[in-house]
All heavy atoms as an XYZ file, in Angstrom:
848
protein
N       5.058    -10.046     19.369
C       6.086    -10.203     18.353
C       6.615     -8.831     17.964
O       5.845     -7.998     17.495
C       5.500    -10.893     17.126
C       5.171    -12.340     17.344
S       4.475    -13.070     15.852
C       2.886    -13.537     16.491
N       7.894     -8.595     18.138
C       8.436     -7.280     17.771
C       8.399     -7.070     16.255
O       8.666     -7.983     15.483
C       9.874     -7.314     18.277
C      10.135     -8.687     18.756
C       8.873     -9.472     18.710
N       8.052     -5.861     15.880
C       8.046     -5.498     14.465
C       8.224     -3.988     14.352
O       8.146     -3.263     15.339
C       6.742     -5.949     13.782
C       5.515     -5.323     14.362
N       4.858     -5.848     15.443
C       4.844     -4.192     14.030
C       3.834     -5.083     15.746
N       3.790     -4.069     14.901
N       8.482     -3.555     13.128
C       8.641     -2.125     12.863
C       7.828     -1.766     11.632
O       7.526     -2.612     10.796
C      10.114     -1.779     12.644
O      10.611     -2.466     11.510
N       7.453     -0.494     11.542
C       6.744      0.032     10.378
C       7.596      1.111      9.749
O       8.245      1.885     10.460
C       5.409      0.661     10.780
C       4.386     -0.183     11.513
C       3.159      0.659     11.824
C       3.992     -1.388     10.711
N       7.573      1.198      8.431
C       8.293      2.266      7.750
C       8.005      2.258      6.274
O       7.364      1.336      5.748
N       8.469      3.291      5.587
C       8.267      3.368      4.136
C       8.924      2.190      3.420
O       9.950      1.681      3.866
C       8.948      4.680      3.733
C       9.135      5.433      4.998
C       9.213      4.432      6.101
N       8.310      1.783      2.323
C       8.909      0.742      1.498
C      10.182      1.301      0.873
O      10.180      2.386      0.303
C       7.934      0.300      0.389
O       6.730     -0.153      1.006
C       8.520     -0.805     -0.455
N      11.262      0.546      0.998
C      12.544      0.963      0.431
C      12.680      0.413     -0.998
O      12.161     -0.663     -1.291
C      13.694      0.445      1.294
C      13.668      0.943      2.725
C      14.886      0.471      3.518
N      15.157     -0.943      3.350
C      14.925     -1.877      4.283
N      14.404     -1.548      5.444
N      15.218     -3.150      4.048
N      13.376      1.134     -1.870
C      13.556      0.636     -3.236
C      14.167     -0.764     -3.303
O      13.803     -1.551     -4.182
C      14.488      1.680     -3.875
C      14.177      2.936     -3.126
C      13.922      2.493     -1.706
N      15.039     -1.109     -2.348
C      15.657     -2.439     -2.370
C      14.714     -3.545     -1.894
O      15.061     -4.718     -1.927
C      16.949     -2.456     -1.560
C      16.731     -2.223     -0.074
O      15.761     -1.530      0.302
O      17.530     -2.738      0.724
N      13.489     -3.206     -1.488
C      12.507     -4.189     -1.030
C      11.447     -4.521     -2.082
O      10.542     -5.302     -1.815
C      11.756     -3.656      0.200
C      12.599     -3.510      1.426
C      11.804     -2.969      2.593
O      11.228     -1.866      2.474
O      11.751     -3.657      3.630
N      11.540     -3.931     -3.247
C      10.490     -4.086     -4.253
C      10.276     -5.550     -4.641
O       9.140     -6.016     -4.733
C      10.761     -3.206     -5.490
C      10.665     -1.728     -5.100
C       9.817     -3.529     -6.638
C       9.309     -1.292     -4.586
N      11.339     -6.306     -4.857
C      11.173     -7.722     -5.220
C      10.537     -8.509     -4.080
O       9.640     -9.332     -4.306
C      12.512     -8.339     -5.621
C      13.041     -7.783     -6.930
O      12.231     -7.383     -7.790
O      14.275     -7.729     -7.094
N      10.977     -8.261     -2.857
C      10.395     -8.945     -1.694
C       8.927     -8.555     -1.524
O       8.095     -9.404     -1.181
C      11.193     -8.630     -0.436
N       8.602     -7.295     -1.778
C       7.218     -6.854     -1.685
C       6.359     -7.566     -2.725
O       5.262     -8.040     -2.421
C       7.110     -5.337     -1.855
C       5.688     -4.776     -1.857
C       4.959     -5.106     -0.556
C       5.717     -3.272     -2.110
N       6.845     -7.659     -3.958
C       6.100     -8.362     -5.006
C       5.830     -9.813     -4.629
O       4.711    -10.312     -4.803
N       6.838    -10.491     -4.094
C       6.664    -11.888     -3.678
C       5.672    -11.985     -2.519
O       4.821    -12.882     -2.488
C       8.014    -12.487     -3.285
N       5.753    -11.064     -1.564
C       4.838    -11.045     -0.423
C       3.396    -10.854     -0.888
O       2.492    -11.575     -0.455
C       5.239     -9.932      0.550
C       4.277     -9.719      1.679
C       4.249    -10.581      2.769
C       3.391     -8.657      1.654
C       3.353    -10.391      3.809
C       2.490     -8.456      2.696
C       2.468     -9.327      3.773
N       3.174     -9.888     -1.784
C       1.828     -9.618     -2.274
C       1.276    -10.793     -3.083
O       0.121    -11.195     -2.897
C       1.799     -8.333     -3.096
C       2.062     -7.038     -2.325
C       2.194     -5.862     -3.286
C       0.974     -6.782     -1.293
N       2.080    -11.353     -3.973
C       1.617    -12.478     -4.788
C       1.270    -13.670     -3.898
O       0.195    -14.276     -4.051
C       2.684    -12.854     -5.814
N       2.143    -13.983     -2.957
C       1.891    -15.103     -2.047
C       0.629    -14.843     -1.211
O      -0.246    -15.695     -1.086
C       3.114    -15.312     -1.149
C       3.059    -16.482     -0.224
C       4.388    -16.712      0.517
N       4.895    -15.527      1.203
C       5.907    -14.758      0.784
N       6.553    -15.045     -0.334
N       6.298    -13.701      1.476
N       0.517    -13.652     -0.665
C      -0.602    -13.319      0.210
C      -1.941    -13.279     -0.498
O      -2.965    -13.643      0.091
N      -1.946    -12.851     -1.747
C      -3.199    -12.805     -2.507
C      -3.446    -14.086     -3.295
O      -4.429    -14.207     -4.021
C      -3.232    -11.580     -3.430
C      -3.400    -10.287     -2.689
C      -2.472     -9.266     -2.829
C      -4.478    -10.076     -1.840
C      -2.615     -8.060     -2.149
C      -4.639     -8.880     -1.148
C      -3.703     -7.873     -1.311
N      -2.518    -15.064     -3.153
C      -2.710    -16.368     -3.773
C      -2.674    -16.370     -5.280
O      -3.442    -17.086     -5.920
N      -1.774    -15.566     -5.853
C      -1.645    -15.500     -7.308
C      -0.205    -15.832     -7.702
O       0.703    -15.775     -6.872
C      -2.041    -14.098     -7.846
C      -3.496    -13.787     -7.511
C      -1.123    -13.021     -7.293
N       0.034    -16.171     -8.967
C       1.399    -16.469     -9.401
C       2.331    -15.259     -9.233
O       1.900    -14.103     -9.340
C       1.249    -16.814    -10.888
C      -0.189    -17.181    -11.053
C      -0.943    -16.370    -10.043
N       3.598    -15.541     -8.984
C       4.597    -14.464     -8.842
C       4.678    -13.584    -10.072
O       5.096    -12.436     -9.980
C       5.979    -15.043     -8.545
C       6.131    -15.440     -7.090
O       5.340    -15.030     -6.235
N       7.127    -16.247     -6.811
N       4.286    -14.097    -11.233
C       4.350    -13.338    -12.474
C       3.144    -12.408    -12.652
O       3.042    -11.735    -13.679
C       4.443    -14.275    -13.684
C       5.624    -15.210    -13.674
C       5.427    -16.409    -12.753
O       4.312    -16.753    -12.374
N       6.525    -17.049    -12.385
N       2.244    -12.338    -11.694
C       1.061    -11.482    -11.811
C       1.483    -10.040    -12.026
O       2.386     -9.534    -11.357
C       0.189    -11.601    -10.569
O      -0.307    -12.909    -10.453
N       0.830     -9.392    -12.943
C       1.235     -8.040    -13.358
C       1.210     -7.030    -12.212
O       2.091     -6.183    -12.115
C       0.333     -7.580    -14.510
C       0.852     -6.389    -15.228
C       2.122     -6.730    -16.004
N       2.681     -5.507    -16.535
C       3.934     -5.122    -16.351
N       4.780     -5.871    -15.688
N       4.361     -3.995    -16.838
N       0.216     -7.102    -11.318
C       0.134     -6.107    -10.253
C       1.324     -6.188     -9.302
O       1.659     -5.211     -8.644
C      -1.176     -6.247     -9.467
C      -1.104     -7.238     -8.333
C      -0.849     -6.800     -7.044
C      -1.264     -8.590     -8.559
C      -0.765     -7.710     -6.000
C      -1.197     -9.493     -7.532
C      -0.941     -9.061     -6.240
N       1.972     -7.368     -9.234
C       3.106     -7.563     -8.329
C       4.450     -7.489     -9.057
O       5.491     -7.768     -8.458
C       2.980     -8.905     -7.618
N       4.432     -7.098    -10.320
C       5.664     -7.023    -11.109
C       6.566     -5.883    -10.616
O       6.086     -4.852    -10.133
C       5.328     -6.807    -12.584
N       7.842     -6.094    -10.743
C       8.835     -5.132    -10.265
C       8.599     -3.733    -10.828
O       8.622     -2.745    -10.095
C      10.233     -5.612    -10.635
C      11.327     -4.703    -10.133
C      12.696     -5.227    -10.499
N      13.783     -4.977     -9.630
C      13.931     -4.086     -8.673
N      12.959     -3.298     -8.361
N      15.021     -3.954     -7.977
N       8.379     -3.614    -12.144
C       8.220     -2.289    -12.742
C       6.957     -1.583    -12.240
O       6.972     -0.372    -12.016
C       8.252     -2.349    -14.273
C       7.140     -3.191    -14.879
O       6.723     -4.189    -14.254
O       6.694     -2.865    -15.994
N       5.885     -2.332    -12.027
C       4.648     -1.728    -11.519
C       4.846     -1.255    -10.085
O       4.491     -0.124     -9.731
C       3.469     -2.719    -11.612
C       3.183     -3.087    -13.062
C       2.235     -2.156    -10.906
C       2.747     -1.938    -13.948
N       5.402     -2.117     -9.238
C       5.610     -1.735     -7.836
C       6.630     -0.604     -7.705
O       6.463      0.286     -6.867
C       6.032     -2.951     -7.013
C       4.962     -4.032     -6.878
C       5.521     -5.234     -6.122
C       3.711     -3.502     -6.219
N       7.650     -0.615     -8.529
C       8.630      0.483     -8.488
C       7.973      1.793     -8.903
O       8.213      2.837     -8.298
C       9.823      0.160     -9.394
N       7.122      1.729     -9.913
C       6.402      2.925    -10.356
C       5.521      3.468     -9.244
O       5.487      4.667     -8.980
C       5.568      2.585    -11.591
C       4.606      3.645    -11.982
C       4.899      4.834    -12.581
C       3.189      3.629    -11.791
N       3.735      5.561    -12.769
C       2.685      4.844    -12.292
C       2.306      2.703    -11.250
C       1.332      5.152    -12.272
C       0.961      3.006    -11.227
C       0.500      4.232    -11.742
N       4.792      2.568     -8.576
C       3.876      3.017     -7.533
C       4.591      3.397     -6.243
O       4.224      4.392     -5.615
C       2.859      1.913     -7.205
C       1.809      1.721     -8.264
C       0.595      0.946     -7.772
C       0.861     -0.472     -7.414
N      -0.378     -1.244     -7.159
N       5.564      2.608     -5.821
C       6.025      2.722     -4.442
C       7.481      3.095     -4.216
O       7.849      3.423     -3.092
C       5.761      1.411     -3.706
C       4.315      1.007     -3.708
C       3.949     -0.306     -3.973
C       3.304      1.922     -3.445
C       2.615     -0.687     -3.961
C       1.979      1.561     -3.444
C       1.633      0.252     -3.693
O       0.327     -0.117     -3.683
N       8.312      3.040     -5.211
C       9.734      3.261     -4.956
C      10.203      4.666     -5.281
O      11.390      4.920     -5.358
C      10.573      2.233     -5.715
N       9.273      5.570     -5.495
C       9.667      6.947     -5.743
C      10.312      7.173     -7.086
O      10.972      8.181     -7.299
N      10.130      6.228     -8.024
C      10.771      6.384     -9.328
C       9.984      7.314    -10.245
O      10.464      7.685    -11.302
C      10.952      5.014     -9.996
O       9.697      4.401    -10.190
N       8.780      7.692     -9.852
C       7.968      8.598    -10.650
C       7.839      9.923     -9.909
O       7.148     10.004     -8.895
C       6.567      7.999    -10.902
O       6.718      6.705    -11.474
C       5.753      8.886    -11.812
N       8.531     10.967    -10.373
C       8.432     12.258     -9.684
C       6.975     12.718     -9.605
O       6.219     12.600    -10.558
C       9.260     13.194    -10.564
C      10.181     12.299    -11.331
C       9.417     11.019    -11.533
N       6.586     13.192     -8.448
C       5.239     13.684     -8.260
C       4.186     12.603     -8.130
O       2.992     12.885     -8.164
N       4.603     11.346     -7.974
C       3.650     10.254     -7.849
C       2.750     10.470     -6.634
O       3.220     10.868     -5.571
C       4.394      8.920     -7.686
O       3.489      7.891     -7.364
N       1.448     10.211     -6.778
C       0.536     10.370     -5.634
C       0.572      9.185     -4.670
O      -0.090      9.201     -3.650
C      -0.838     10.459     -6.303
C      -0.686      9.621     -7.520
C       0.748      9.846     -7.989
N       1.331      8.124     -5.000
C       1.337      6.907     -4.210
C       2.364      6.948     -3.091
O       3.429      7.535     -3.222
C       1.653      5.685     -5.084
C       0.617      5.400     -6.128
C       0.846      5.730     -7.445
C      -0.585      4.807     -5.788
C      -0.101      5.467     -8.418
C      -1.546      4.544     -6.751
C      -1.301      4.866     -8.064
N       2.032      6.277     -2.008
C       2.949      6.037     -0.914
C       2.819      4.579     -0.521
O       1.882      3.891     -0.935
N       3.743      4.095      0.290
C       3.732      2.693      0.665
C       4.425      2.517      2.003
O       5.490      3.088      2.243
C       4.471      1.897     -0.414
O       4.597      0.537     -0.078
N       3.815      1.718      2.857
C       4.409      1.368      4.142
C       4.459     -0.143      4.267
O       3.545     -0.843      3.824
C       3.560      1.917      5.293
C       3.453      3.427      5.411
C       2.390      3.797      6.447
C       4.796      4.031      5.781
N       5.522     -0.642      4.880
C       5.618     -2.064      5.183
C       5.840     -2.243      6.673
O       6.397     -1.375      7.350
C       6.740     -2.783      4.394
C       6.446     -2.812      2.916
C       8.094     -2.178      4.654
N       5.383     -3.383      7.151
C       5.699     -3.837      8.501
C       6.747     -4.923      8.337
O       6.645     -5.771      7.439
C       4.455     -4.386      9.185
N       7.760     -4.881      9.173
C       8.849     -5.858      9.111
C       8.963     -6.565     10.459
O       8.834     -5.918     11.504
C      10.172     -5.165      8.799
C      10.193     -4.432      7.472
C      11.483     -3.585      7.329
N      11.413     -2.702      6.191
C      10.924     -1.456      6.231
N      10.482     -0.955      7.355
N      10.889     -0.725      5.144
N       9.238     -7.858     10.415
C       9.462     -8.577     11.671
C      10.877     -8.276     12.171
O      11.613     -7.491     11.556
C       9.191    -10.076     11.509
C      10.174    -10.800     10.606
O      11.252    -10.250     10.254
O       9.869    -11.957     10.237
N      11.257     -8.889     13.272
C      12.558     -8.617     13.890
C      13.730     -8.967     12.977
O      14.815     -8.402     13.112
C      12.679     -9.371     15.215
N      13.518     -9.879     12.022
C      14.578    -10.252     11.075
C      14.549     -9.400      9.804
O      15.373     -9.570      8.920
C      14.458    -11.734     10.688
C      14.809    -12.698     11.812
C      13.728    -12.770     12.875
O      12.543    -12.850     12.556
N      14.133    -12.728     14.128
N      13.575     -8.494      9.688
C      13.482     -7.619      8.527
C      12.576     -8.124      7.420
O      12.428     -7.464      6.395
N      11.935     -9.286      7.608
C      11.034     -9.817      6.586
C       9.718     -9.025      6.588
O       9.242     -8.607      7.647
C      10.744    -11.290      6.853
N       9.152     -8.827      5.416
C       7.888     -8.103      5.291
C       6.754     -8.973      5.837
O       6.579    -10.115      5.413
C       7.617     -7.707      3.832
C       8.689     -6.720      3.342
C       6.216     -7.104      3.680
C       8.609     -6.391      1.862
N       5.983     -8.410      6.780
C       4.839     -9.118      7.348
C       3.531     -8.345      7.137
O       2.470     -8.787      7.558
C       5.046     -9.419      8.843
C       5.305     -8.129      9.632
C       6.171    -10.433      9.032
C       5.313     -8.317     11.144
N       3.615     -7.193      6.488
C       2.423     -6.420      6.190
C       2.741     -5.288      5.231
O       3.884     -4.840      5.146
N       1.733     -4.849      4.494
C       1.923     -3.762      3.540
C       0.620     -3.000      3.350
O      -0.468     -3.579      3.392
C       2.362     -4.303      2.172
C       2.438     -3.220      1.133
N       1.409     -2.957      0.258
C       3.409     -2.319      0.865
C       1.750     -1.935     -0.513
N       2.961     -1.534     -0.168
N       0.749     -1.707      3.126
C      -0.365     -0.897      2.646
C       0.193      0.142      1.676
O       1.191      0.799      1.956
C      -1.167     -0.213      3.781
C      -0.344      0.814      4.531
C      -2.448      0.419      3.234
N      -0.428      0.214      0.510
C      -0.156      1.292     -0.425
C      -1.274      2.306     -0.262
O      -2.381      1.960      0.155
N      -0.997      3.547     -0.568
C      -2.039      4.558     -0.410
C      -1.826      5.681     -1.410
O      -0.720      5.888     -1.926
C      -2.064      5.106      1.019
C      -0.748      5.661      1.489
C      -0.425      7.000      1.300
C       0.187      4.849      2.108
C       0.795      7.504      1.712
C       1.405      5.347      2.522
C       1.704      6.671      2.330
O       2.919      7.173      2.732
N      -2.919      6.372     -1.704
C      -2.832      7.540     -2.564
C      -3.939      8.514     -2.172
O      -4.991      8.115     -1.679
C      -2.929      7.171     -4.043
S      -4.425      6.328     -4.526
N      -3.659      9.774     -2.373
C      -4.642     10.818     -2.124
C      -5.548     10.924     -3.348
O      -5.065     10.975     -4.470
C      -3.946     12.164     -1.895
C      -3.194     12.264     -0.614
C      -4.111     12.401      0.597
O      -5.262     12.802      0.478
N      -3.606     12.049      1.749
N      -6.833     10.909     -3.113
C      -7.793     11.106     -4.189
C      -8.833     12.115     -3.715
O      -8.772     12.588     -2.582
C      -8.472      9.778     -4.591
O      -9.126      9.232     -3.452
C      -7.470      8.782     -5.127
N      -9.781     12.423     -4.580
C     -10.841     13.363     -4.227
C     -12.195     12.679     -4.358
O     -12.444     11.959     -5.320
C     -10.812     14.585     -5.154
C      -9.543     15.414     -5.047
S      -9.350     16.186     -3.458
C     -10.303     17.649     -3.682
N     -13.041     12.919     -3.386
C     -14.413     12.470     -3.424
C     -15.250     13.660     -3.876
O     -15.148     14.745     -3.301
C     -14.846     11.999     -2.033
C     -16.266     11.476     -1.888
C     -16.471     10.227     -2.738
C     -16.548     11.172     -0.419
N     -16.047     13.478     -4.907
C     -16.878     14.545     -5.454
C     -18.323     14.283     -5.048
O     -18.893     13.257     -5.408
C     -16.760     14.582     -6.981
C     -15.372     14.827     -7.444
N     -15.002     15.972     -8.098
C     -14.241     14.092     -7.341
C     -13.711     15.926     -8.383
N     -13.242     14.788     -7.934
N     -18.903     15.208     -4.299
C     -20.260     15.041     -3.782
C     -21.158     16.211     -4.151
O     -20.720     17.361     -4.132
C     -20.240     14.934     -2.252
C     -19.488     13.760     -1.648
C     -19.402     13.922     -0.143
C     -20.173     12.461     -1.996
N     -22.401     15.898     -4.441
C     -23.438     16.916     -4.657
C     -24.746     16.337     -4.149
O     -25.014     15.140     -4.312
C     -23.551     17.283     -6.129
N     -25.563     17.168     -3.523
C     -26.844     16.706     -2.996
C     -27.749     16.202     -4.120
O     -28.468     15.222     -3.970
C     -27.526     17.814     -2.210
N     -27.731     16.876     -5.239
C     -28.463     16.439     -6.427
C     -27.831     17.105     -7.640
O     -26.866     17.846     -7.519
C     -29.965     16.729     -6.319
C     -30.278     18.218     -6.184
O     -29.700     19.025     -6.948
O     -31.082     18.579     -5.315
N     -28.356     16.852     -8.819
C     -27.731     17.339    -10.047
C     -27.758     18.863    -10.182
O     -27.050     19.422    -11.008
C     -28.396     16.698    -11.265
O     -29.762     17.060    -11.318
N     -28.569     19.552     -9.387
C     -28.627     21.017     -9.470
C     -27.676     21.693     -8.485
O     -27.506     22.909     -8.536
C     -30.055     21.493     -9.195
C     -31.054     20.990    -10.226
C     -32.428     21.283     -9.768
N     -32.592     20.635     -8.463
C     -33.718     20.161     -7.983
N     -34.801     20.273     -8.676
N     -33.783     19.582     -6.816
N     -27.086     20.927     -7.616
C     -26.205     21.477     -6.582
C     -24.756     21.523     -7.061
O     -24.338     20.744     -7.919
C     -26.285     20.618     -5.315
C     -27.658     20.565     -4.698
C     -28.081     21.924     -4.161
O     -27.309     22.600     -3.507
N     -29.304     22.318     -4.475
N     -24.013     22.409     -6.471
C     -22.578     22.484     -6.759
C     -21.894     21.220     -6.233
O     -22.310     20.644     -5.235
C     -21.980     23.720     -6.100
N     -20.871     20.819     -6.926
C     -20.091     19.660     -6.490
C     -19.073     20.121     -5.453
O     -18.360     21.097     -5.654
C     -19.383     18.992     -7.686
C     -20.424     18.400     -8.622
C     -18.398     17.938     -7.207
C     -19.852     17.830     -9.896
N     -19.035     19.399     -4.351
C     -18.048     19.665     -3.306
C     -16.993     18.578     -3.370
O     -17.313     17.396     -3.478
C     -18.719     19.677     -1.927
C     -19.748     20.744     -1.790
N     -19.421     22.045     -1.494
C     -21.093     20.695     -1.936
C     -20.524     22.765     -1.448
N     -21.557     21.972     -1.723
N     -15.750     18.980     -3.315
C     -14.641     18.033     -3.389
C     -14.025     17.874     -1.998
O     -13.745     18.860     -1.334
C     -13.608     18.514     -4.392
C     -14.134     18.465     -5.808
C     -13.216     19.206     -6.786
N     -13.729     19.150     -8.128
C     -14.667     19.959     -8.605
N     -15.201     20.895     -7.853
N     -15.081     19.842     -9.849
N     -13.823     16.612     -1.621
C     -13.253     16.303     -0.319
C     -12.054     15.377     -0.518
O     -12.199     14.314     -1.139
C     -14.285     15.606      0.574
C     -15.520     16.416      0.782
N     -15.610     17.394      1.738
C     -16.714     16.400      0.140
C     -16.811     17.945      1.690
N     -17.492     17.365      0.709
N     -10.886     15.749     -0.018
C      -9.733     14.851     -0.154
C      -9.933     13.605      0.711
O     -10.459     13.685      1.822
C      -8.558     15.691      0.351
C      -9.164     16.761      1.183
C     -10.549     16.983      0.688
N      -9.581     12.461      0.160
C      -9.657     11.206      0.894
C      -8.389     10.407      0.655
O      -7.658     10.637     -0.315
C     -10.891     10.364      0.503
C     -10.861      9.990     -0.985
C     -12.176     11.077      0.862
C     -11.917      9.006     -1.399
N      -8.134      9.479      1.542
C      -6.991      8.577      1.417
C      -7.520      7.222      0.953
O      -8.419      6.652      1.585
C      -6.281      8.430      2.763
C      -5.014      7.600      2.754
C      -3.906      8.356      2.015
C      -4.582      7.306      4.175
N      -7.006      6.719     -0.148
C      -7.433      5.440     -0.710
C      -6.310      4.436     -0.478
O      -5.180      4.666     -0.904
C      -7.720      5.609     -2.201
C      -8.204      4.373     -2.863
N      -9.496      3.901     -2.698
C      -7.575      3.499     -3.668
C      -9.629      2.781     -3.405
N      -8.488      2.526     -3.992
N      -6.614      3.338      0.224
C      -5.595      2.322      0.504
C      -5.711      1.171     -0.484
O      -6.816      0.717     -0.800
C      -5.731      1.839      1.940
C      -5.324      2.923      2.928
S      -5.355      2.399      4.631
C      -7.066      2.745      5.020
N      -4.557      0.712     -0.973
C      -4.487     -0.359     -1.965
C      -3.403     -1.354     -1.565
O      -2.553     -1.051     -0.730
C      -4.209      0.206     -3.378
C      -2.918      1.031     -3.386
C      -5.382      1.047     -3.865
C      -2.525      1.572     -4.751
N      -3.442     -2.538     -2.157
C      -2.427     -3.566     -1.887
C      -2.226     -3.753     -0.380
O      -1.114     -3.889      0.102
C      -1.091     -3.220     -2.566
C      -1.197     -3.115     -4.071
O      -2.137     -3.679     -4.649
O      -0.338     -2.455     -4.684
N      -3.324     -3.785      0.352
C      -3.318     -3.841      1.813
C      -3.352     -5.299      2.237
O      -4.283     -6.029      1.899
C      -4.538     -3.100      2.298
C      -4.620     -2.737      3.728
C      -3.642     -2.817      4.665
C      -5.765     -2.210      4.385
N      -4.114     -2.366      5.879
C      -5.425     -1.984      5.725
C      -7.055     -1.905      3.961
C      -6.312     -1.471      6.655
C      -7.934     -1.393      4.883
C      -7.573     -1.171      6.216
N      -2.349     -5.737      2.990
C      -2.223     -7.154      3.301
C      -1.408     -7.354      4.571
O      -0.404     -6.670      4.783
C      -1.527     -7.858      2.130
C      -1.298     -9.357      2.214
C      -2.629    -10.109      2.220
C      -0.425     -9.817      1.058
N      -1.842     -8.293      5.403
C      -1.083     -8.730      6.578
C      -0.772    -10.211      6.421
O      -1.589    -10.971      5.904
C      -1.882     -8.500      7.857
N       0.401    -10.607      6.862
C       0.785    -12.012      6.806
C      -0.035    -12.815      7.819
O      -0.419    -12.282      8.860
C       2.281    -12.162      7.105
N      -0.296    -14.085      7.516
C      -0.967    -14.932      8.508
C      -0.187    -14.888      9.824
O       1.042    -14.860      9.840
C      -0.908    -16.330      7.889
C      -0.775    -16.094      6.414
C       0.050    -14.827      6.298
N      -0.906    -14.855     10.916
C      -0.245    -14.793     12.209
C       0.030    -13.383     12.685
O       0.559    -13.186     13.785
N      -0.300    -12.390     11.861
C      -0.072    -10.977     12.211
C      -1.335    -10.161     11.926
O      -1.280     -9.158     11.212
C       1.110    -10.412     11.422
C       2.389    -11.128     11.682
N       3.186    -10.850     12.769
C       2.992    -12.146     11.021
C       4.239    -11.657     12.748
N       4.136    -12.452     11.697
N      -2.489    -10.545     12.483
C      -3.742     -9.890     12.124
C      -3.838     -8.424     12.525
O      -4.550     -7.669     11.899
C      -4.808    -10.727     12.855
C      -4.074    -11.340     13.997
C      -2.678    -11.595     13.480
N      -3.137     -7.984     13.547
C      -3.211     -6.588     13.966
C      -2.378     -5.639     13.135
O      -2.502     -4.417     13.258
N      -1.531     -6.170     12.287
C      -0.637     -5.324     11.483
C      -1.427     -4.433     10.534
O      -1.066     -3.282     10.302
C       0.367     -6.201     10.698
C       1.321     -6.914     11.656
C       1.137     -5.391      9.673
C       2.232     -6.020     12.452
N      -2.523     -4.931      9.989
C      -3.303     -4.157      9.019
C      -3.791     -2.836      9.584
O      -3.667     -1.794      8.941
N      -4.324     -2.860     10.798
C      -4.823     -1.618     11.384
C      -3.673     -0.684     11.746
O      -3.792      0.534     11.617
C      -5.754     -1.889     12.598
C      -6.525     -0.623     12.972
C      -4.987     -2.416     13.784
C      -7.493     -0.159     11.944
N      -2.552     -1.226     12.165
C      -1.377     -0.380     12.436
C      -0.927      0.332     11.171
O      -0.598      1.522     11.196
C      -0.223     -1.210     12.996
C      -0.388     -1.632     14.430
C       0.864     -2.285     14.960
O       1.954     -1.666     14.882
O       0.759     -3.422     15.451
N      -0.902     -0.400     10.064
C      -0.498      0.202      8.789
C      -1.497      1.266      8.351
O      -1.103      2.339      7.878
C      -0.353     -0.876      7.718
C       0.880     -1.772      7.869
C       0.730     -3.036      7.037
C       2.146     -1.008      7.504
N      -2.790      1.000      8.508
C      -3.810      1.979      8.121
C      -3.664      3.247      8.948
O      -3.743      4.356      8.406
C      -5.211      1.388      8.304
N      -3.446      3.105     10.219
C      -3.276      4.283     11.085
C      -2.017      5.056     10.691
O      -2.026      6.305     10.669
C      -3.202      3.875     12.542
C      -4.543      3.488     13.102
C      -4.426      3.091     14.548
N      -5.729      2.794     15.104
C      -5.941      2.029     16.143
N      -4.905      1.472     16.781
N      -7.156      1.807     16.582
N      -0.948      4.357     10.405
C       0.302      5.040     10.016
C       0.139      5.755      8.673
O       0.675      6.847      8.493
C       1.449      4.030      9.950
N      -0.597      5.141      7.746
C      -0.826      5.788      6.444
C      -1.673      7.024      6.596
O      -1.477      8.024      5.909
C      -1.491      4.810      5.469
N      -2.627      6.976      7.499
C      -3.525      8.086      7.704
C      -2.795      9.253      8.335
O      -2.946     10.389      8.042
C      -4.709      7.678      8.562
C      -5.792      8.707      8.563
N      -5.902      9.665      9.520
C      -6.801      8.940      7.683
C      -6.940     10.444      9.269
N      -7.493     10.023      8.154
């Protein structure tokens, strides 16, 4: 099945919210899928936002997969007397593939990485 991957566009925020709500089996009014929340996280409306977002689209342009991501830090120390070492990591959120497209998730993870 032909598809494409790319950044979430601001004009896709409503479609993304519907895709996420449907895929996670929650009402469309769920706060995590609300337009203002998704725009804040993924549409570049917050300067300096640590979040990014990629969608997979089918040949007709419908969203068939999504991954949100942000850079965070992992803080590690061997024990309480050791110095803390910080390691940058990529944290993926709102990660979902449409039924019938099981390989899309790994493609999105690789593209985010």
